[in-house]
C-alpha positions as CSV (number, residue, x, y, z in Angstrom):
1,M,-31.6,-56.5,45.4
2,K,-32.1,-53.9,48.4
3,F,-33.6,-54.0,51.5
4,R,-33.5,-53.2,55.5
5,V,-34.2,-55.3,57.9
6,D,-34.4,-55.9,61.8
7,R,-31.6,-57.1,63.3
8,D,-33.2,-59.6,65.7
9,A,-35.7,-60.8,63.3
10,F,-33.1,-61.4,60.3
11,A,-30.7,-62.9,62.6
12,D,-33.4,-65.4,64.4
13,A,-34.6,-66.8,60.7
14,V,-31.2,-66.9,59.5
15,A,-30.0,-69.3,62.4
16,W,-33.7,-71.1,62.1
17,A,-32.8,-71.9,58.0
18,A,-29.2,-72.5,58.4
19,R,-29.7,-74.9,61.1
20,S,-30.6,-78.1,58.8
21,L,-27.6,-77.4,56.1
22,P,-25.1,-80.1,55.9
23,V,-21.8,-80.1,57.1
24,R,-20.6,-81.8,54.5
25,P,-22.5,-80.7,51.0
26,S,-22.3,-82.9,48.3
27,A,-22.4,-80.1,45.9
28,P,-20.9,-76.3,47.0
29,V,-24.6,-74.7,46.4
30,L,-25.8,-76.9,49.1
31,S,-24.1,-75.1,51.6
32,G,-25.7,-72.0,50.5
33,L,-28.9,-69.8,52.1
34,L,-30.7,-68.7,49.1
35,I,-31.8,-64.8,50.0
36,D,-35.5,-64.0,47.9
37,A,-36.2,-60.3,48.4
38,G,-39.6,-59.1,47.0
39,D,-43.0,-57.1,47.7
40,E,-44.0,-59.8,50.5
41,G,-40.3,-59.1,52.1
42,L,-37.9,-61.4,52.9
43,V,-37.7,-65.4,52.1
44,L,-34.7,-67.3,53.2
45,S,-34.4,-70.9,52.2
46,T,-31.7,-73.8,52.7
47,F,-32.3,-77.2,50.8
48,D,-30.2,-80.3,50.6
49,Y,-32.2,-82.9,49.2
50,E,-33.4,-84.1,52.0
51,T,-34.7,-81.5,54.4
52,S,-35.9,-78.2,53.1
53,A,-36.3,-75.0,55.5
54,R,-37.7,-71.7,54.2
55,A,-38.6,-68.9,57.1
56,T,-40.0,-65.6,55.8
57,L,-40.2,-62.3,57.4
58,S,-40.9,-58.4,57.0
59,A,-38.7,-56.4,55.7
60,E,-37.9,-52.7,54.1
61,V,-37.2,-53.7,50.1
62,S,-36.0,-51.1,47.9
63,D,-34.9,-53.8,45.1
64,E,-36.6,-56.8,44.6
65,G,-34.1,-60.0,43.6
66,R,-32.2,-62.9,44.6
67,A,-28.8,-63.9,46.4
68,L,-27.4,-66.9,47.0
69,V,-24.8,-66.9,49.7
70,S,-22.9,-69.4,52.5
71,G,-25.6,-70.0,55.3
72,R,-23.7,-70.9,58.1
73,L,-21.0,-68.0,57.0
74,L,-24.0,-65.5,57.0
75,A,-25.6,-66.8,60.5
76,D,-22.3,-66.4,62.4
77,I,-22.3,-62.7,60.8
78,C,-25.6,-61.6,62.1
79,R,-25.1,-63.0,65.3
80,S,-22.6,-60.9,66.1
81,L,-24.3,-57.6,64.5
82,P,-24.9,-54.8,66.4
83,A,-28.7,-54.1,67.9
84,K,-28.7,-51.8,65.0
85,P,-31.2,-52.2,61.6
86,V,-29.6,-54.4,58.8
87,D,-29.1,-52.8,54.9
88,V,-28.3,-56.0,52.5
89,T,-27.6,-55.3,48.5
90,L,-26.5,-57.0,46.1
91,D,-23.7,-55.8,43.8
92,G,-22.4,-57.6,41.1
93,S,-21.2,-61.2,42.6
94,R,-20.9,-60.2,45.8
95,V,-23.7,-59.0,48.9
96,S,-22.7,-56.5,51.2
97,I,-24.0,-56.3,54.7
98,T,-24.0,-53.1,56.8
99,C,-24.9,-52.8,60.3
100,G,-24.2,-49.6,62.2
101,S,-20.7,-49.0,61.6
102,A,-19.9,-52.9,61.1
103,R,-19.2,-53.8,57.2
104,F,-19.2,-57.0,55.7
105,S,-19.5,-58.2,52.2
106,L,-20.2,-62.1,51.3
107,Q,-19.5,-63.7,47.8
108,T,-22.3,-65.1,46.3
109,M,-22.9,-68.7,44.4
110,P,-24.8,-69.1,41.1
111,V,-28.5,-69.0,41.9
112,E,-29.9,-70.8,38.7
113,D,-27.8,-74.2,40.2
114,Y,-30.0,-73.9,43.0
115,P,-32.3,-76.6,43.5
116,T,-36.1,-76.1,43.8
117,L,-37.1,-76.3,47.4
118,P,-39.8,-79.3,47.4
119,E,-43.7,-77.9,47.9
120,M,-45.6,-78.4,51.1
121,P,-48.1,-81.5,51.0
122,A,-52.0,-80.6,51.9
123,A,-52.4,-79.2,55.7
124,S,-53.0,-82.2,57.6
125,G,-54.0,-80.8,60.4
126,T,-52.7,-78.7,63.8
127,V,-51.5,-79.0,66.7
128,A,-50.3,-77.2,70.2
129,S,-46.9,-76.3,69.7
130,D,-45.4,-76.7,73.3
131,Q,-47.0,-80.2,73.9
132,F,-45.9,-81.6,70.3
133,A,-42.5,-80.4,71.0
134,H,-42.6,-81.9,74.3
135,A,-44.2,-85.2,73.0
136,V,-41.7,-85.5,70.6
137,A,-38.8,-85.2,73.0
138,Q,-40.2,-87.8,74.4
139,A,-40.6,-90.1,72.2
140,V,-37.1,-89.4,70.2
141,T,-35.8,-90.5,73.5
142,A,-35.6,-94.5,72.3
143,A,-34.7,-93.6,68.4
144,G,-32.2,-95.8,67.0
145,R,-28.3,-93.6,65.8
146,D,-27.2,-96.7,64.0
147,D,-27.4,-95.2,60.5
148,M,-26.4,-99.3,58.9
149,L,-30.3,-99.6,60.4
150,P,-31.6,-96.6,58.8
151,V,-35.4,-97.5,59.5
152,L,-34.6,-97.5,63.4
153,T,-33.1,-93.8,63.0
154,G,-36.5,-92.8,62.8
155,V,-39.8,-92.0,64.6
156,R,-42.8,-93.1,63.3
157,I,-45.9,-91.2,63.6
158,E,-49.1,-92.5,63.4
159,I,-52.7,-90.5,63.0
160,S,-55.8,-91.5,63.3
161,G,-58.5,-89.5,63.8
162,S,-58.0,-86.7,66.8
163,T,-54.9,-88.9,67.8
164,I,-51.0,-88.7,67.0
165,A,-49.4,-91.5,68.4
166,L,-45.4,-91.1,68.5
167,L,-43.4,-94.8,68.3
168,A,-39.2,-95.3,68.1
169,T,-37.1,-97.9,68.8
170,D,-33.4,-98.9,68.6
171,R,-34.0,-102.6,69.7
172,F,-33.0,-102.3,73.4
173,R,-36.2,-99.8,74.4
174,L,-39.1,-98.4,73.1
175,S,-40.7,-95.4,73.2
176,H,-44.8,-94.5,73.0
177,R,-46.6,-91.6,73.5
178,E,-50.0,-90.2,72.3
179,L,-51.4,-86.8,72.1
180,E,-54.4,-84.6,71.3
181,W,-54.6,-82.7,68.0
182,N,-57.1,-80.6,65.0
183,P,-57.2,-83.0,62.1
184,N,-58.9,-81.5,58.7
185,S,-60.6,-84.6,58.1
186,P,-61.9,-86.1,61.5
187,D,-61.8,-89.8,60.0
188,A,-57.7,-89.3,59.3
189,S,-55.6,-92.2,58.9
190,L,-52.0,-91.7,58.0
191,A,-48.8,-93.0,59.0
192,A,-45.1,-91.7,58.8
193,L,-41.3,-92.5,59.1
194,V,-39.7,-89.2,59.9
195,P,-36.0,-89.2,60.6
196,A,-36.1,-88.7,64.4
197,K,-33.3,-85.7,64.5
198,V,-35.2,-83.5,61.9
199,L,-38.0,-84.2,63.8
200,G,-37.0,-83.7,67.1
201,D,-35.0,-80.4,65.9
202,T,-38.2,-79.4,64.0
203,A,-40.5,-79.6,67.1
204,K,-38.1,-77.6,69.1
205,S,-37.5,-74.9,67.3
206,L,-41.2,-74.0,66.0
207,T,-42.6,-73.2,70.1
208,A,-42.5,-69.2,69.0
209,G,-46.4,-69.7,68.1
210,P,-49.2,-71.4,69.6
211,E,-49.9,-73.7,67.1
212,V,-47.9,-76.3,64.1
213,T,-49.5,-77.2,61.3
214,I,-48.4,-80.9,60.1
215,A,-49.2,-81.7,56.3
216,L,-48.4,-85.2,55.4
217,S,-49.3,-86.3,52.3
218,S,-51.4,-89.9,51.6
219,G,-50.6,-90.3,47.9
220,G,-50.2,-88.2,44.6
221,A,-48.1,-85.5,44.4
222,G,-45.8,-84.9,47.8
223,E,-45.7,-88.6,48.4
224,G,-42.7,-89.2,50.6
225,I,-42.5,-85.9,52.3
226,I,-43.9,-84.3,55.4
227,G,-43.6,-80.6,56.3
228,F,-44.7,-78.9,59.6
229,E,-45.1,-75.1,59.6
230,G,-45.7,-72.6,62.5
231,S,-45.4,-68.4,62.9
232,A,-42.7,-66.3,64.7
233,A,-42.0,-63.1,65.1
234,G,-42.9,-61.2,61.8
235,G,-43.3,-64.5,59.5
236,T,-43.7,-68.4,59.7
237,R,-41.5,-70.8,59.5
238,R,-41.7,-74.0,57.1
239,T,-39.8,-77.1,56.3
240,T,-40.1,-80.4,54.6
241,T,-37.9,-83.6,55.0
242,R,-38.3,-86.7,53.6
243,L,-39.7,-90.1,54.9
244,L,-37.4,-92.9,55.8
245,D,-38.2,-95.4,53.4
246,G,-38.9,-99.2,55.0
247,E,-41.2,-101.0,57.7
248,F,-41.0,-99.7,60.7
249,P,-41.2,-102.8,63.1
250,K,-44.7,-103.8,64.6
251,V,-43.7,-103.0,67.9
252,R,-47.0,-102.2,69.8
253,S,-47.6,-105.6,70.8
254,L,-44.2,-105.5,72.9
255,F,-46.2,-103.8,75.4
256,P,-47.8,-106.1,77.8
257,N,-51.4,-106.2,78.7
258,E,-51.0,-107.8,82.3
259,H,-48.1,-107.2,85.1
260,L,-46.5,-110.0,87.9
261,T,-44.9,-107.4,89.8
262,T,-45.3,-103.3,89.7
263,A,-43.3,-100.8,91.7
264,L,-44.1,-97.2,92.3
265,V,-40.9,-95.3,93.0
266,D,-39.8,-91.8,93.4
267,K,-38.3,-90.9,90.0
268,L,-35.9,-88.2,91.7
269,A,-34.7,-90.7,93.9
270,L,-33.8,-93.0,91.4
271,V,-32.2,-91.4,89.2
272,E,-29.9,-89.6,91.7
273,S,-29.7,-93.8,92.7
274,V,-29.1,-94.8,89.8
275,K,-26.7,-92.4,89.1
276,R,-24.7,-92.9,92.1
277,V,-24.3,-96.7,91.7
278,A,-23.9,-96.8,87.9
279,L,-20.3,-94.9,89.2
280,V,-18.8,-98.3,89.5
281,A,-20.0,-100.2,86.8
282,E,-18.0,-101.4,84.1
283,R,-19.0,-101.0,80.7
284,N,-21.7,-103.0,79.2
285,T,-22.6,-104.0,82.7
286,A,-26.3,-103.9,83.8
287,V,-27.1,-101.9,87.2
288,Q,-29.3,-104.8,89.4
289,L,-32.6,-103.8,90.5
290,A,-33.8,-106.3,93.7
291,F,-37.5,-105.8,94.2
292,S,-39.4,-106.3,97.1
293,D,-41.8,-105.3,100.0
294,G,-41.5,-101.5,100.7
295,V,-37.7,-101.6,99.3
296,L,-36.0,-101.2,95.7
297,T,-32.1,-102.3,96.1
298,L,-30.0,-101.0,93.5
299,D,-26.3,-103.2,93.0
300,A,-23.2,-102.5,90.3
301,G,-19.9,-103.7,89.8
302,S,-18.7,-107.5,91.2
303,G,-15.7,-109.5,91.8
304,D,-12.7,-107.7,93.1
305,E,-13.4,-104.2,91.2
306,A,-15.5,-101.6,92.9
307,Q,-18.9,-102.3,94.2
308,A,-21.6,-100.4,95.1
309,S,-25.3,-100.5,96.4
310,E,-28.3,-98.5,97.9
311,S,-31.5,-98.9,98.8
312,I,-34.6,-96.6,98.3
313,E,-38.4,-96.9,99.1
314,A,-40.7,-98.6,96.9
315,T,-44.2,-99.5,96.6
316,V,-44.1,-103.1,95.3
317,E,-47.0,-105.2,94.1
318,G,-47.0,-109.0,93.1
319,E,-43.6,-111.6,93.7
320,D,-39.9,-110.4,94.3
321,L,-38.3,-110.1,91.7
322,T,-34.1,-109.2,90.5
323,T,-33.2,-108.0,87.4
324,G,-30.8,-105.5,85.3
325,F,-30.2,-102.7,82.9
326,N,-28.3,-100.6,80.9
327,P,-28.3,-97.7,83.3
328,Q,-27.8,-94.9,80.7
329,F,-30.8,-96.4,78.8
330,L,-32.6,-96.6,82.7
331,L,-31.8,-92.9,82.9
332,D,-32.5,-91.9,79.2
333,G,-36.2,-93.0,79.8
334,L,-36.9,-92.0,83.8
335,T,-35.5,-88.8,83.1
336,A,-38.4,-88.6,80.0
337,I,-40.8,-88.7,82.3
338,D,-42.9,-86.0,83.5
339,E,-44.6,-87.3,86.9
340,A,-42.6,-87.2,90.2
341,V,-43.8,-90.7,91.2
342,V,-42.7,-93.5,88.0
343,E,-44.4,-97.2,87.4
344,L,-42.1,-100.0,87.0
345,A,-44.4,-103.3,85.5
346,F,-42.5,-106.4,84.7
347,T,-44.1,-109.8,83.5
348,Q,-40.9,-111.6,84.6
349,A,-37.5,-110.8,85.3
350,S,-36.1,-111.8,81.6
351,K,-38.7,-109.5,80.1
352,P,-38.7,-105.8,79.5
353,V,-39.8,-103.7,81.9
354,V,-42.5,-101.0,80.9
355,I,-41.5,-97.6,82.4
356,S,-44.3,-94.8,82.9
357,G,-45.5,-92.2,85.5
358,S,-48.1,-92.7,87.8
359,I,-50.7,-90.8,86.5
360,G,-53.4,-92.5,88.2
361,E,-56.1,-95.6,87.4
362,D,-59.3,-92.9,85.9
363,S,-57.0,-91.4,83.8
364,K,-57.7,-91.9,80.0
365,D,-54.3,-90.3,78.7
366,P,-51.6,-93.0,78.2
367,G,-49.2,-90.6,78.6
368,F,-45.5,-91.7,77.6
369,R,-44.8,-95.3,77.7
370,Y,-41.2,-96.8,77.9
371,L,-40.0,-100.1,77.5
372,L,-36.8,-101.4,78.2
373,M,-34.9,-104.7,78.0
374,P,-33.4,-106.2,80.5
375,R,-29.3,-106.9,80.6
376,R,-27.6,-110.1,81.5
377,L,-26.2,-109.8,85.1
378,L,-22.8,-110.7,86.5
379,S,-22.5,-113.6,88.6
């Protein structure tokens, strides 16, 4: 194996392929990055039996071949190389990397022990890459991080015709985001539970091209796998991951159709106020929100401890209401919203609030909705 490749393109592709390598692999070869040089250029691959990554890029290949080297080490080396063409050669059991006057030699691992990457399911459709990345970033806000509840560490993707819905919950909050896409079949109806971390990292990493192809199998070969593919400078990026097992809770019904009290508040003013008042909130205690005509008052702290209070303007419709929330969960939802004005909608003080951007009554875009459970207030 012998090839020459552009330094920036090589470093970018290696970093992308190596990003999902496990920190503590179950077998040494799973820490490796597979370099495959052929007539069509380079293919760089990683796989840990859960998530695979495959990057292709152009290169001047003198001798075809394959080599498996430490992925993280190769990524660190590529980042440090000078801005000159990179020459890579396989010599026996070692791979030599030359860039200008810099030279590295890496020990290879047995290629024959490396697992075969899963095939991509048939493409289901395409979506604008920047819109998809943004929608996913909003949805993962509410995903759980407790591995003891693996179903809640995922984002449920529901495809219905030209609409993709993203849902996530950790039992204390719930996110819902919808966006339009271009399905290969106009009557497509698919669903998948994708690990939130993998989905978030993948969507963010595939914004170089104009669109992302989503490949989700509805049965047969490829069952239990979802794939994503996008273009990059001089090549493509493709990743697959196993879907999570288990039944995602039926959460759509938690969004109420009617509200007793609604409030419109400037998002930035509310975010800054929550941050200030929360400084005196002890761990696991709520920040109190009291809504009355034209005013939202925030309070935290109690008794002999430090206390804080602040009032900001709000357009309140309906009955006066006092409730409380985990301040960090509240901030997570507010900062995920794009609009400058947010709406907080309540059925009653002891029930969840639905927080969304104020997009006007005539808009058909549901935007991003964030449902947050209240916390008990200290007496």
